[in-house]
N, C-alpha and C positions, 0 to 999 in steps of 0.2 A: 429382636429389633431389626428392622429392615434398613439397608443402606440407602441414602438418597440417590436419585437417579443422576447420572452424569450430565453435566451442562453441555450445551451445544458445542462449546469450544473444546471441552474435554473429549467429547465424542469425535469431533473432527480431527483433533490431535491423534487419537487412537487409530482412526481410519487411515490418516496420512501415514502413520508409522507402519501399519500393516502393509500399505501399498509400497512404501519405501523398502521394507524388508523383502517383499515379493519381487520387486524390480532388482534388487541386489542379488537375488537368487536366480536372476535370468529371465523373469517374466516380463517380456516387452509390453504386454497389455497393461501391466500395473504402472509402468512409466507413462504410457499413453493416457491412462486415467488421471495421473498427477498433472500431466500437461493440460488435459482438458479442464481440470479443476482450477488451475492457477494461471493459465495463459493470459486471460483478460486482465486479471489483477496485475500481473507482472508487466503487461503492456502499458497499463495506465500508470504505473509507477515509473517505468522506463521513459515514457513520454514526458512525464513531469520532470525527469532529470535531464533528458537529452533534447526532447522536442523533435528529433529526427526519427520519424516513424519507421523508415526502412532500416536504419541502424539499430533500432530497438528490436524489431522483428528478427534481424540477423543475430542479435546478442542472445535473445531468448532461445533461438534455435541452437546456437552454439552451446549455451548452458545445458540444454537437454541432450545434445549429442555427446558432450563431455561426460555428463552423468552416466550415460550408457557405457561409454568407453572405459570409465574409471570405476564402474560399479563394484568391482571386487575389492577396491581399496577404500571404499567410503565406510564411514562409521555406521554401526548397526542401529544406533539410536540417535536421531537428530530431531530438532524442531523443523520439520520440513518446510513450512511456509517461510520461516526466518532464513533457512539455508538457501532457498530459491531467490529470495530478495537480495541477500548478501551476494550470491553468485552473479545475479544480474547486474548489480551495481559495480562489482568488480570487473565484469566483462565490458561494461560500458566505459569504465575508467581506462581499462586496457586498450580499448579501441579509440581512445582519445576523443570520445564524442561528448563527454561532460566537461563543458567549459565553465558553466555556471548554471545555477538553478534557474528555471524559467520564472519570470516575474509574474505571469498571469496564472495564478492557481486558485481555485480549481480550473482545469483546462476549459477553454471556451467550447460550447457545443458546436457541432458541425453546422454550417450556415445552410439552412434550408427552410422553406416555408412550412410551418406546422399545419397539420390538418385542422379542419374546423372542429373535429371532436377534441383534439388536443387543446385548442384554444378555449373551448367551452369548459374543459376539465381544470385548467389552470385558473385558480381564484386570484383575485386582486391581492389578498393578504399574502399568499405564497409568493407572488411576484415581488412584493415589497420586501419580504424577508430575504429572498434570494439576492435582491439588489443590495440590501444592507450587509448581508454576509459577504458577498463578493467585494464590496467596497472596504469592508473591515479587514478581510484577508489581504487586500492590497497594501495595508499599512505594515505588514510583517515583512521581515527580511527573508531572503531565500532559505536560510537555514531554519528559521523559525517556522516558515510554511511547511518545510519538509518534516519537521518534528511533529507539528500538529497533524499533518497527513498520516504519518506512521502511527502516532498514538491513538487518534480518534477515529480515523477512517480505516486503518488496517489493524488496529487492536494490538500493537506491539507494546511490550513492557519497556520501562525506562532502560533497564539493563540491556535489552535487546537493541533498542535504538542506539545506545552508546556503543555497543559492539559493531553494529552496522555502519555507523558514521565514523567510528574510530576516534571517539572523544570520550571524556570521563562521564560517569553517570551524573555528577554534579553539574557539568556543563549542560547536559540535556535538561536537567531539572531547572536550571537557571533560565535557559532559553524558553522552555516551556512556560515557566512562570511569567516571564517577560511578554511572551506572545499572548497569554491569556489576559494579562493586565491590559495590553493594547486592545484586545478584542472587547473586553469589558468597558473600556473607555469609549469605544467607537460605536457600540450599539447596545440596545436594551437588554436587560437581564433575561427577558422572555426568549429572545433570539439566541442568547447564550445557552440557555437551558435546552432549547431545541437542537442546537449543535452538539451538545455533549451527551444528551440522552441516547441510549442505544436504540 
């Protein structure tokens, strides 16, 4: 009987772990690959927390410099993505750049005139759903937005979110439940399914 193929997340976890162990052994390229793989995600998360792009860039750079400096003292097996998010959050807190979560999440797109092709590709239906989603997310508290972001857009487990935010799993579950209730009340089930489906 053949074993089922590894899921994308399992494969990604395995690749991350191999890179982690290679960089701990002194392979600078492996750390560079991890940086390339996660820098954009970390920047988006840091921007959501701090809103100061330069401070976020500095914090990400500090995280990776410290990883290299302390590589011999790091655990051999970690959930790399979670470790990087937690390290960035800690670094931003240490730098005193996190005063409160930004109220506008998801972040507003850069203000520029979309091309004609982009305008043609965007359907009226998608625009309506985006407006509803943005308005609905605006009803959530800062902590609720962060938990929805971590759970549904970054695929963290309840346990990992609790550890990252330094609250109990029950608190995360309660806030997530409350956030989903608010979202359900503010827009249609179809849009809700669109948000939650992978």
